[in-house]
N, C-alpha and C positions, 0 to 999 in steps of 0.2 A: 315619410318616404315619398319620393316623387311618383306621381301617377303616370300611367301609360298614355302616350300620345294617341289620340283618336286616329284610327286607320284611314278614315276619309281625309283627314288633315294631312297625313303623311303623303297620301296620293296627290293631294292638291299642291303640296310643296314640290314634289317630284315633277309634276307637270308644269309648274309655274316658272321654274328656273332652268333655262336652257343649259345643257351640260357644256356646250362649247364656250358659253359666256363665263362659266365658272372656271373651267380648265384654263382658259386664256388669261386668267388672272395670275397664273403660276408659270406658264410656259408659252412659247411661241408656237402657234399652230399654222400649218400650211395645207394646201389642198392635196389630198391623197387620191383623188379620183373616186367615182362612184358615190359622190355625196359625202365622203368621209374626209376627215382632217388628220394630220399626223404631226408629231413633235418628238422631242427627246424625252424619254420616260423620266418622270421625277422620282421614281421609286428605285431605280438602279442606274449605274453609270453605263453609258453607251455612246458610241461614236456616230452611229447613223440612226435616224428615228425609226423605232419600231412600235411606238405608242400611238394608237389610233383612236379617234373619237368619232362616233356616229351620231350627229345631231338629231337625225330623224328617229333614231331608236332610243336616244337618251342614254347610251352606254359608251364606256371606254374599255379598251383592252390593250395590253402590251404583249406583243408576240415574242418579246425577249424574256421577261420575268414572269409572265402569265398573270399579273395583277389585272383585275377587271371588275366592272360593276357599273352602277348608275351614278347619278350626281351625288346622292347621299353617301355612297360608298367612297367616292373620290374625296369628298371633304373629310370624311372620317379618317382616311389613310393619310392624306397630305398634311393634316393639322393635328393628327393623333387625338381625335375626338371620339366620344361615345356616340352611339346611334342617335340618342335623344339630343345631344349637344349639336350634332351636325344638322339635324332637322330644325332645331331652334335657330341656328345661325341662318340657314337658308330661308326659313319662314320670316325672319327679321328683314332679310333683303327683299323678299317678295311682298312684304306688308300683310302677311297672313297671320291671323290670331289663332293660336293653337288651343285645342281643347284637350283636357287631360281626364282620363277615366280613373276610377278608384280614388276619389277624393276631390275631383274638380280641378279648376285652373287657379293656380296661385304662383305667379311668376317669381315672386321674391323668394320662394322657398323651393321651387321645383325645377329650376334651371340648373344645368350642370356647372361644376366648379369653373371650368374654363370660360364658359359664357359669362359667368358672374365677374371673373377677373377682367375680362375684356370690357365689360360694361363699366366697371370701376375706373379703368384707364380712360375710357371715352369721356366719362363724366369729369374725371380729373383734368384731362386735356382742355375741355371746354372751360372749366373753372379757372385754370391757370391762364388761359388766353384772355378771359374776362378781366382777371387781375391786372395783366399787363396793359390792357386797353383803358382801364378806368381807375385803378387804384393809385392814389398820390404816392404811396410808398414805392410803386414800381417805376417811378421816374428814373431811378438809377439804371434800370434795365432798358428803358426807352432811350436814354442817352448812350448807353453802351452800343445799342444797335445803330443809332443814328451816326455815331462816330465811325462805324464800319460801313456806312453807305446803305443801310436798310431802313426804309420808312415803314409807316404803319401798314401799308398795303402788303409789303413784303412779309411782315410779321404775320399778318392774317393768312397769306398764301401758304406759309410753311407751318402755321399753327403754333408759333412761338408764344410762350407764356411766361408767367412770373410766379414764384412760390413765396408767399409772405414769410417774414422772419419769425413769426410766433411759433409756438411749440406744436400746436395741434389744430390749426385752422382747417386744413384739408380733411383731417381725420373726423372732426366734428361735422363737416359738410357731408362727407360720405355716410356717416351714421344717419344723418337726416334724410338721406336718400334710400335708407333701408339696408345698408350694408352692415354686417356684423364685424366686430373687432377681429375675429379670426380671418374673415375674408380680406379685410384691409391689410392685415399683416402678411397674408399669403400673397397678396398682389405686389408686395415690395414697395408700396406707396408709404408705408409706415414701418416703424421698428419699435421694439419693446423699450419703454422707458421705465423709470422707477415706479410710476403710478399708472401705468397702462401704455397703450400705443401713442407714439408721437410721430409727427411728420418726418419722413426721411429727408425730404428736400425743403430747405428753409433759406430764404433770402437769395435765391438763385434764378438765373434765366433758364427757362425750360424749353427743350426741344422734344416734341413727341416723336417717338420712334415707331414707325408703322411696319407691319409685315408686308409681304408682297401683295396680299389681298386688301391692304389699306386700313387694317384695324390697328389701333394704338395698342402696343404690347409692352412699352417701356418708355423711359425718358432719359435724356442726357441733360445734365444740369451744370451750368457754368457759374462759378462763384463770382460775386460782385463786390463783396465787402472785405476789407483787410482783417476785420475781426473774425471772419470765417476761417477756422483752423483746418478745414477739410481740404481735400485735393482740389486742384483747379477745375477739373471736370469730374463729376460724380455720376455714375450710371446706375440704372436699376440693377439690382442683383439678379442672378439667375432664378427664375420662377417657373411655374408650370406653363407659362405662355411666352417666356423671354429667355433666349440663350444668345449672348452677345456674339458668339462665333457663328450664329446662324441667321443674323439679320444684317441688313445694309441700310443705312440711313438714306432716305430719298428714293428707295427702290419703287415705292408706290407711285411717285411722280414720274420717274424716269423709265419705267419698264416698257411702255408702249413705244417710246422713241428709241430705246435700245434695240428692241425687236425690229422696228422699222428700218433703222439705219445700220444695224449689225455693228454697232459701236458702243462701247461703254468707257466712261472716264472715271477713274478711281482717285478720289482726293482724300485728304487726311482729316478734315473736320467738318462740323455742321455749317459753320459760316462759309467754308469753301464751297460746299454744295449749293448754298444759297447764292453766293456770288456767281458761280458757273451758270446756274439756271437763269438768273436775272440777266446774264450776259448772252443768253441764247444757247448755252451749252446744256441742253436739257437731258443729257444722258449721264450727268454727274451723280455719283453716289459715294458714300463713305462708310468705313467700318465704325463700330461703336465701342471705342475704348479697347480695341484689340487688334492684333496684326491681321492683315489680309491672309486668309488661309483656305483650306480645302473646301469647307462648307460654303464659303462665299463663292468660290469658283463654281460649285454645283448650281447655285442660284443663277449666275450669269450664263452658264452654258445652256441652260434651258431656254433662256431668252435669246441668246445668240444663235442657237440651233447648230453650233459648230460649223457655221457657214465658212467656206474657205476664204472669203474676203472679210470676215469679221475682224475687228480690231479692239484691243483693250489698251487704253492709255493710262499709265500710272503717273500722277503728279506727286513728287516728293520734294521736301525742302532740300536745299543744296548742302545742308550741314551734315555732320557725321551721322546723326540720327536718321536723317532722310536717306543717306546712302545705305545705311544698314537696313532700313525698311525696304529699299529697292532690291537689295541682295536677297532678303527673305522672300520677296515676291517672285524673284527669279527662280527660287528653289521649287516653286509650284508651277513654273511656266509651262512645263511639259504636260500639265493636266488640261491645258487649253488646246483646242484646235485652232483658236484665233491667233493672229499675230499680236505680239505684245510689244509695247513701246513705253518709253519713259520721257516725261517732259519736266524740265526744271526751269523755273522762271529766272530771268536775270536778277542778280543780287540776292538770289535765294528766296525771293518773295513767294508766299503762297497765293492762290487765286484771289482770296479776299483782299490781301494787301495790294496785289497787282491791279485789281479793279479800282481800288481807291486811288492808286498812284497814276495809272495810265488809261483807265476806262475799260468799257466792255470789249472793245475790239482787241485789246491786248490779251484779255482772258481767252477769247475765241481763238486768237492766234497761238496762244501757249499750247493748247491741247491738240493742235494739228500735229500728227506724228512726226517726230524728229529723229530720235535715236532708238533703234531696236533695244529691247530690254537686255537681251543676251550680250549685245555689244557693250552696253553700259556696265553690266556686271563684270564682263571680262576685263574691261579697262580699269575698273576698281581693283581687281585682283592684280593685274599686271603692274599697276602703279606702285604697289608695295615693294617691288623688287628693283635692284640696280641692273638695268638692262645693258649697261655698258660692259658688263663682265659675262663670260661664258657661264659661270656658276649661277649668276642672277637669272639669266635667260632660262637655264635648265630648271631652276627652282620654280620660276613662274610657269613654265610649261607643265611641270609636275602637278601644280595646283589647278591650272586652267583646263588642261586636256580632259580630265574626268568629267568636267562640267559639260564640255562640248560633246563628249561621248554619250551624254544622256539625251541628246536631241534624237528623237525617234525617226524623223524623216531622213533617209540616207543622203538625199540630195542636199537638203539644208545643212546636214551635219558636215558634208564635204566642203560646202561653201564657207561655213563658219570656221572650219579648221584652217582654210586658206587665209581668212581674215586674221585669225589668231597668229599665224606665222608672221603676217605683216606687222601686227602689234608688237611682237617680240623681237622683230628685226632678224628673224631666222631666214636666210636666203633659200635654204633647201626646203621649199614648201612641202614637197612630198614626204619629207621626214615627219613633219607635224601631222599631215593627213594620215599617214600610216600609223602613227602613234595613237591618234584618236580612234581610228578604225579598230586597232588592236584592243584598246580598252573597252570599246563598245561590244566587241565580240566576246571578250572575257565576261562582261556583265551579263550578256545573253546566255552564255554557257552556264553560269552559276545560277541564274534565276529562271531560265527557260523551262517550260513544262510541255513543250510541244504545241501544235496549233490548237486553237479553241474549236470545239465542235460547232457545226452549223446550228444557228439559233433555233431553227425548227426542230432539229434533232434533239436539242436540249429540252424543248417544250414537251416533246413526246416522252422523253425519259422522266421528266418531272411528273408528268401525268401518270405514267406507269408506276412510279414509286409510290404514288398516292393510292394506287389500286392494287392491293395485294393479290386479288384473284387474277387480275390480268398479268401482273408481273410474274406470278408463279408459273405461267404457261411457257415461259422462255424469255428470250431477249426482249428488250423494250420495243414496243411498236414504233415504227416510223410512219406517223399518220400522214406524211406527205407522199407516201408510196402511191403510184398511179392506181394500184389495185383499189385503194380506198377513195380515190379522187371523186368519183361520182356520188358515193355515199355522203361525202363531206359537202358536195355541192347541193345535193338534195336537202340536207339538213339546213344549210344556209338559206335556201329558198323557203323552207318551212318556217324559219324564224324571221326572215326579213321580208318575204313576199308571200305570206300564207295564202292570199287570195288566188295565187297562181297554181297552187298544188292542192287546194281544197275542192271537193271533199276526199279525193282519192288517197291522199297521204294518210289520213286517219285510219285507213284499212290496212296499212302496212304494219307488220309485226316487228318487234325488236330484233327477231332472229334474221330479218332480211338485211341487217347491218352487221357486217362481219367483224368490224373493229369494235371491241368491247366498249371503248369510250363513246363511240357513236351510238351503239345500242342503248347505252345509259341515257344519252341525250334524247333519243327517241322515246324512251319510257317517261322522261321528265315532261316532254311535250304532251304525251298521252295523259299523264296524271294531272297536268294543268288544265286539261279540257280540250286538247287537240287543236289543230290548225283552224278549226271552225271558230274557236274563241278568238284567234288572231284576226279573223275576218270581222267578227262581231264587235270586238273590243280591242282594237290595235294598240291603244295607249297603255293598257294594263297587261297585255298579253305577255311580253317578255319578262316583266316583273314576276308574274305568276309562274312562268316556266322556271325561272331561277329559284323561286321559292320551293318549287316541286323537286328540284335536284336533291339527291340524297346526301351529298357532301360537297365540300369546297372544290374538289377536283372537277366534278361534273358541272358545278356552277361556273367555274372558270371556263370550261369548254363551251358552255352555252353562250357566255359573253363573247368569247373569241369568235364563234361562228356567227353571232349576231352582228359583229362589227366588221369582220373580214369581207373584202370586196368579192362580189360574185364574178366568176371567171368568164366574163363575156364582154367583148369590146363594145358591142352595140347595146341598145336598150334591152333589158331583160323582158321577155314576153312569154306567152303561154306555150308556143311551140318548144322553146328552150326548156321550160319547166317540165313539159310533157316528156321530152327526150330523157331527162334525168329520172323521172318517175319510171319510165319504161326500162331504162338500162338497169336500174337497181332491181326492179321486179324480175326481169329476164335472168339476171345473174342468180337470183334466189331460186327461180324455177330450174335453171340449169344445174344448180347444186343439188336440188332435190331429185332431178332426173338421174344424176350420177349416183346418188345414194340408193335409189330404187334399182338401178341397173346392177349395182353391186349386190343388193339384196336378192335379186333374181338369180344371180350367179351362184350365190350361197345356197339358195333353195334347190337349184338344179331340177332335174326331172323327178327326183325322189321326194320332193316336198309335198305337203298337204295340198291337194288339188284346189280346194276352196281358197286357201291362203294364196296360192300361186295365181289364181285367177284374179283375186282382189288386187294383188300387187301389179299384175299386168294391166289391169283396167286403170289403175291410178297412173301408171306410166303413160298409157295411151292418152288419158285426159290432159296430163301435163304437156305432152308433146304437141297436142292440138292447141293448147293454150299458148305455148311458146310460139307456135307458127302464127297464131292470130295476133299476138303482140308484135311479131316481126312484120306482119303485113299491114296492120291497122294502127299501130302505135298507141298513143294515149287513149284513143277512142275505145280500146278494148279493155281498159282498166275498170 
């Protein structure tokens, strides 16, 4: 059984790996002000960025779906890892050797399954690459690459390798590295034979497929020999670390330039990606043995940030299969906020063939946007009909109009409808425009569910549903209500700038926070050691507050408040913090004064004299304290 990772080592890992560096491996981040960064949330679909990262605090929080946490939490959620697996991965990146309790450190037995499978793929990729570079048998593979314009340097850059023709060369090599037969089979690198595991890939040219973080998770293998009865391309089967519908070949190399240029080029094969990158088109990527689909779009959208000027260019062969692939891509077109285009090379050549025939410049020129994808798709539909007859034009309109009606932007929809009328040769443009608008209206009426609630309101409702005691009091709290604004601001200061509210804040009771979620956060800060801990140990402070939270809902609220920008345009200072402290305290005093005034009214003149005097005295003390706060501010706390 795996031992528990030493707490000090977990803290060292958390401190050593900057959260913005880790998150940037998966999505594009931009300045959000106040030292924070923002991007499109990788955990839910959204059009505008509500996912924020606070590098100084080491936390992330999405104000849309309420996911949040530290660097370890992010890696756990994004790659579906256990806590120990996430710590092990980050420790490997930081060069930290972990210690394990309850049995000591034994990396070959105590690492999580996913970590072991990734390690197996890393070792396999290095071994395949060595075979291609040095093995006499791999000369067939080297010739294959050379004939397509790729030299040894190109092979090294893309990690291309060669799998020998024997039955179990890799299997035996991995056994020698300490991997069990079960692990080798689970990785997809081997399959069951009559006498045990045998290599899945034999006598093939090997392309390592990396995830967006750069780890090898699978392989694409191209057959080289006529005697090979398998398919032309053979991919890793779905495993615990590889789903072909969720990976893009070349994304690890292309992601930075995609984010920087707001442009992605989608090609069809591994050699096409190589040709594009070597020709200077460093935003090229490809799917891995499957059609371009919704999960691929999610990867790109996080990098493109749904920038209004973003472009996605698809290159497809000009044959029937390429046209079919283009139409499939168009089906998902509306999932992009980016503009989508199609590029088809002359004579139907793919980028690899085009580079061989006409050089790098021809490849670079190919992927410059030519034809909008919607226009290409519509022309493919229209071309199937006889437009010289009224019946043919009507039939083409019937098939094409619903596609145009799916365009969400009303202005773009109108413009494309006008173009469709021109393609069909229908002189009455307004007839086509009205037809498309009618279909769009019908689609909205059938599927519409009314406007979506404000995302902050959703957050409040989600929190309330996780808090039975709060929910039972009535309608869900709107935590953005101005009534709670100062309480929220004070808690943000307590979490983000504890030195500005210490030591006064630690004297505040949970009952001074009228919103139950905020009261729960106040108690978590108290249980963690108060804001004085934040002053003494700022690195570990937020981690301890999150650990002190009683449940996931309060933990999420802590993260949200730790990441959200403080509502002050200028630099946050002591006078501002003092004003929040005073406002929250004065409101608490005023509530108590109202309670006591009501109590006096109930006691009346017939009440017990001693009790009446005590209540009157308390009222007088509170009134004096309120006046002092009003006159002297934070100095009176």
